[in-house]
N, C-alpha and C positions, 0 to 999 in steps of 0.2 A: 428558400420558399419565402415569400410574402403572403400572408394570410389577411385579407381585408376584413374586417370587422362588422357585422349588419348592425344597425342602428335597433335598439331593443324594442320591440313592440309593445304598444301599451294593451294592456290585457284587462279585460273586466271575466271578473267570477261570479256565477251565479249558479243557483241550484234550482232543480227542474225535477219533481218527483214526478210528474206527469205528464203526458202527451201535450195536455193543456198549459202546462207551466212552462215547458219548452218552447213550444210556440210563441207563448206570450215573451218569454225571454229574451228570443231572438230578434222578437219584431220590435219590441223595445230597443235593443241595444242596436239594430238598425237605423231605427229613427234617430238614436244619440249619437252615432259616430258619423264622422263625414265620410263621403264617398272616395276613400283611400282603399290602396290594396286591403283587404279585410278576410280573414279566416274564422272559421269556428272549429272548435274543439271540442269533441262531445263523448262523454262517457258510452259505451256501447248500448247501454239501455235505452238512451235516447235518443237514436240514431233513425228509427222507423220511417218515419213520413216526411217529415217536413225540412225541407232544405231551399233555398233561396237559389234562383239558377245564375245568380251574377257571383256567389259568395262560396267557395268551397268549404265542405263540412268533412272534418278528419274525425275518424274514430278511434277512440282512445282503449278498446275492449271491454267487455262486457263486465269489469269489476272496478272497483273504486281506484285510480291511479296514485293516491297517495299510499294506500294500503298494499299495494302489490311491490311497492320498493321503487325504486328511481329510475329503474333502465327503462320501463314502457314509456313513461313518460318523458324521459331524456330521448329518446330514439324519434317517438312523434311530434315531439316539438321540433327537434333539432331538422328532421325531415320536412316539417312544415315550412320552418323560417326559410332553410335552404331552396326550396322548390317555389313555395308562392312568394317569400317576402315580403308578408303582411306588414302593414304598420297598426293594425289594430286586429287584436284577437279577442273571440268571445270564448272563455273555458266553462263547460256545463258539465257540473258533477251531479247525482242524483239525492246524495246527502249533506244537509248543510254542517254538519259537525266535522265535518273535513273540511272544510273551507279555511280554516286558520291555519291548519298545517299547509296545505297546498299553495295558499298567499306567501307563508314563509319561504318555501322551498323556492317558490318563482322570484321572490325578491333578493333572497339570500345568494344568488348563484349558484346553489347546489346542483342545477342541472347544466352547468356550463354557459347558458347565458343569464344575464339579470335584466329581467323585464320589469317594466312600469306596471306597476298594479294600480288600478283603479280602486278608491276606496268603494 
């Protein structure tokens, strides 16, 4: 069986501790990314109200994805890539201290896909 490899989407990592932070991060990201297939993956506590109509919003659960082990993050990202095939992905987490570990996991291919993470 031949398995087609999907191109790695460009990932932007942001923290958002409040609704206002989340909404601002999403708005800024939407304005900076061309209108290619895009998706937002957010820690569950960040999913309350705001989701742009033309950009799918995928939840990661209510706990930090890098602290709960790789399985939840791996499954969510794999399903998102297969189903939505985004070229750009915004990943929102609530705690800034987790960004370096999450960045490493995305860049190193630990999750089964090597992502191009924006600085």
